[in-house]
Every structure is written in structure tokens, then in C-alpha cells.
C-alpha positions as a printed NumPy array, in Angstrom:
array([[126.482, 192.48 , 199.238],
       [124.314, 190.371, 197.117],
       [126.049, 187.966, 194.903],
       [125.737, 188.741, 191.119],
       [123.727, 186.1  , 189.065],
       [124.655, 185.474, 185.601],
       [122.776, 183.3  , 183.105],
       [124.723, 180.861, 180.951],
       [122.005, 179.02 , 179.02 ],
       [118.334, 179.178, 178.646],
       [116.363, 176.24 , 177.025],
       [112.731, 176.878, 176.665],
       [111.535, 173.252, 177.049],
       [112.906, 170.475, 179.443],
       [111.357, 167.302, 180.141],
       [111.611, 166.021, 184.018],
       [111.343, 162.362, 185.023],
       [110.933, 160.345, 188.305],
       [113.665, 157.751, 188.144],
       [113.857, 154.452, 189.86 ],
       [116.661, 154.026, 192.298],
       [120.235, 153.045, 190.991],
       [120.564, 149.541, 191.742],
       [123.719, 148.505, 189.65 ],
       [127.144, 150.408, 189.112],
       [126.537, 150.594, 185.373],
       [124.907, 154.152, 185.741],
       [121.777, 155.336, 184.795],
       [119.548, 154.403, 181.678],
       [116.914, 156.537, 180.201],
       [115.404, 153.389, 178.901],
       [114.292, 152.709, 182.335],
       [112.107, 155.832, 182.449],
       [108.625, 156.518, 180.897],
       [110.142, 158.595, 178.201],
       [106.858, 159.128, 176.53 ],
       [105.156, 160.607, 179.663],
       [107.261, 163.002, 181.497],
       [106.272, 163.876, 184.836],
       [106.716, 167.755, 184.376],
       [107.505, 169.861, 181.348],
       [108.9  , 173.585, 181.786],
       [111.854, 175.768, 181.247],
       [115.688, 175.164, 182.169],
       [118.002, 177.972, 183.097],
       [121.541, 177.621, 184.081],
       [122.829, 180.226, 186.479],
       [126.236, 181.019, 188.003],
       [126.483, 182.828, 191.132],
       [130.059, 183.732, 191.266],
       [131.923, 180.291, 191.371],
       [128.655, 178.326, 192.136],
       [126.416, 176.834, 189.602],
       [122.848, 176.166, 189.664],
       [120.284, 174.344, 187.211],
       [116.727, 175.905, 187.79 ],
       [113.697, 174.335, 186.503],
       [110.894, 177.132, 186.154],
       [107.437, 177.24 , 184.735],
       [107.21 , 178.108, 181.114],
       [104.637, 180.877, 181.41 ],
       [105.2  , 182.634, 184.732],
       [109.041, 181.789, 185.504],
       [107.817, 180.663, 188.836],
       [110.591, 178.177, 190.221],
       [109.656, 174.437, 190.358],
       [113.071, 173.047, 191.484],
       [116.977, 173.81 , 191.705],
       [119.851, 171.717, 191.385],
       [123.389, 172.996, 192.618],
       [126.018, 171.635, 190.623],
       [129.272, 171.331, 192.322],
       [131.493, 169.851, 189.795],
       [131.133, 168.47 , 186.166],
       [130.597, 164.818, 185.802],
       [129.895, 164.316, 189.366],
       [127.112, 163.146, 191.476],
       [125.091, 166.47 , 191.008],
       [124.77 , 166.089, 187.185],
       [125.51 , 162.924, 185.514],
       [124.999, 161.552, 181.837],
       [123.025, 158.403, 181.189],
       [124.813, 155.307, 179.618],
       [122.521, 154.938, 176.681],
       [121.505, 158.323, 175.466],
       [123.085, 161.698, 174.871],
       [119.773, 163.501, 175.35 ],
       [119.191, 162.784, 179.05 ],
       [120.933, 163.506, 182.302],
       [120.176, 162.711, 186.031],
       [120.435, 165.808, 188.398],
       [120.194, 166.114, 192.006],
       [117.507, 168.582, 193.202],
       [117.96 , 170.227, 196.594],
       [115.642, 172.606, 198.339],
       [116.302, 175.289, 201.285],
       [116.181, 172.781, 203.803],
       [118.757, 170.545, 202.383],
       [116.465, 167.655, 201.044],
       [117.677, 165.965, 198.111],
       [115.929, 164.049, 195.213],
       [117.286, 162.525, 191.988],
       [115.482, 163.095, 188.723],
       [115.975, 162.672, 185.053],
       [116.006, 165.615, 182.68 ],
       [115.966, 165.496, 178.728],
       [115.351, 167.324, 175.649],
       [113.73 , 166.669, 172.325],
       [116.671, 168.36 , 170.386],
       [119.947, 166.697, 170.957],
       [121.483, 169.94 , 170.376],
       [119.97 , 171.314, 173.673],
       [121.349, 168.359, 175.77 ],
       [125.016, 169.18 , 173.983],
       [124.474, 172.876, 174.969],
       [123.789, 172.226, 178.638],
       [126.701, 169.804, 178.907],
       [129.133, 172.217, 177.117],
       [127.987, 175.219, 179.353],
       [128.698, 173.219, 182.62 ],
       [132.095, 171.827, 181.472],
       [133.107, 175.388, 180.267],
       [132.058, 176.974, 183.566],
       [134.329, 174.658, 185.558],
       [137.15 , 174.979, 183.266],
       [136.875, 178.77 , 183.693],
       [137.062, 178.297, 187.53 ],
       [140.198, 176.134, 186.911],
       [142.112, 178.612, 184.845],
       [141.278, 181.397, 187.222],
       [142.679, 179.511, 190.228],
       [145.839, 178.618, 188.178],
       [146.224, 182.195, 187.351],
       [146.064, 183.252, 190.742],
       [148.624, 180.466, 192.02 ],
       [151.007, 181.69 , 189.332],
       [150.692, 185.354, 190.486],
       [151.539, 184.13 , 194.068],
       [154.813, 182.127, 192.978],
       [157.826, 184.178, 193.912],
       [159.527, 185.402, 190.773],
       [163.248, 185.266, 190.369],
       [164.799, 188.676, 190.8  ],
       [167.514, 189.412, 188.006],
       [167.998, 193.137, 188.586],
       [171.258, 194.632, 189.629],
       [171.724, 195.528, 193.156],
       [173.073, 199.01 , 194.22 ],
       [176.939, 199.189, 193.321],
       [176.874, 195.795, 191.733],
       [178.676, 195.426, 188.172],
       [179.345, 192.963, 185.728],
       [182.431, 191.96 , 183.974],
       [182.131, 191.268, 179.997],
       [185.122, 189.375, 178.315],
       [185.282, 190.163, 174.603],
       [188.569, 188.142, 174.104],
       [192.172, 189.485, 172.558],
       [192.883, 190.308, 169.142],
       [195.725, 188.181, 167.837],
       [198.678, 190.041, 165.898],
       [197.807, 187.98 , 162.617],
       [194.275, 189.411, 162.672],
       [195.714, 192.965, 163.134],
       [198.603, 192.687, 160.369],
       [196.398, 190.87 , 158.058],
       [195.98 , 192.92 , 154.79 ],
       [192.247, 193.602, 154.034],
       [191.097, 191.844, 150.934],
       [190.212, 194.44 , 148.054],
       [186.681, 195.103, 147.651],
       [185.255, 193.937, 144.206],
       [184.024, 196.515, 142.254],
       [180.307, 197.142, 141.948],
       [180.27 , 197.479, 137.887],
       [180.468, 193.658, 137.258],
       [182.867, 190.66 , 137.629],
       [186.523, 191.43 , 138.138],
       [188.371, 190.651, 134.857],
       [190.592, 187.798, 135.038],
       [194.155, 188.077, 133.925],
       [195.541, 185.821, 130.846],
       [197.198, 182.765, 132.076],
       [201.251, 182.746, 131.809],
       [202.485, 181.105, 128.786],
       [203.627, 177.614, 128.872],
       [207.352, 176.594, 128.221],
       [206.374, 174.782, 125.138],
       [204.839, 177.874, 123.571],
       [207.78 , 179.983, 124.466],
       [210.389, 177.601, 122.785],
       [208.602, 177.517, 119.616],
       [207.614, 181.191, 119.378],
       [210.007, 181.874, 116.475],
       [209.048, 178.939, 114.422],
       [206.531, 179.107, 111.725],
       [203.822, 176.72 , 112.078],
       [203.355, 173.889, 109.505],
       [200.612, 174.025, 107.053],
       [198.252, 170.893, 106.594],
       [198.649, 169.553, 103.284],
       [196.483, 170.749, 100.578],
       [196.657, 174.458, 101.505]])
């Protein structure tokens, strides 16, 4: 069965440059290329074939394949960012005979380079999520179901006698607050209940 190809990204114009061999550990620099005179101009398509990813450089008019660059991982040797610009990358071309060559690619618009970088990153993130989901499915699940004849005992505690004999509190009426009883008379008011109160002077 033939593998299904899916187009992840299309950019109508990409510049391709021959680049000098990498001589230092600081990475590639686009300033070392002849940016004003690209060696080839065409179309870029990013294709996924199941989990495989491939950058294809094609003729703008006919769509004929110029070169292709399989990408095995993000930020690897197959696809590298340069150290001095966000618009240029180094990719490793590979033909059907297994021969390889490193070339530089770039875009006039910074947004195009951003789209390519994000599409490649998202592809490998999706693969990682899929692999993690398969791993989770293979992990043995804890069986908490009851077996045949198995029972469980639940203790709810004992009611104390004080709780049983305790008189329930009267419920308050819903018509408003419960009226309070007047306080009991004090001893002083009882002792002088039969005596008339003296009137203040002038009354």
C-alpha cells in the first residue's frame, strides 16, 4: 500500500545558496553566503509521509523536483538555523542514491521562515504526543472491580445514648423572629413595688 502524502506547507518562493564548508563550532552564518546572488530560486513544499518529513524544492512553473531534503528531527543536522539571521537555514539534500549535500535556503519575508520552522516543530511534537499516547495505552491499568463473591464491609459507627435521648430543638417559626420573654424583675424592684416614687422638685 502506497504511503499517503500530506502537504504541511507551501512557499511560492525560496532562495537556495551554495555554502562553504563549516570550519568552526559556532554554526553557519548567512553573512558568509552571497545573499544578493542566490544559486537557484523556486518553490518550497513541506511534505509528511506518515511520520517522515521532507522538504522539497520544486520549479515554480512546472513543479518539477529540483532537490529534496528528508528531515529526521527538529533542530538536527538535516535542518539547522543559522547563527546570525532568522530568515535562513541550512538543509541537507539527499538523492535516491544516498548522496548528500548541504545548502542554504532563505526567504525574502521573515514570516515565511517562521512558518517553516513552526511547521517542522509541530510535526515532531505531534509524533511525540502520539507515541506517548500509545505508551499510556500499553501501561497496565489498576483493576479496582469486585471479583465474584467479594464483599466489602462498611462501618458507620454506633449511636450514643445521649444522642438518642437528646430532645430535639424546637424549630423556629418561619413568620419572623421568635419573641423574647421579658427579663425577670430584680430584687430591688420587688422590694419597692408598693412605695410611691418621689417626685422631683418643681413638679
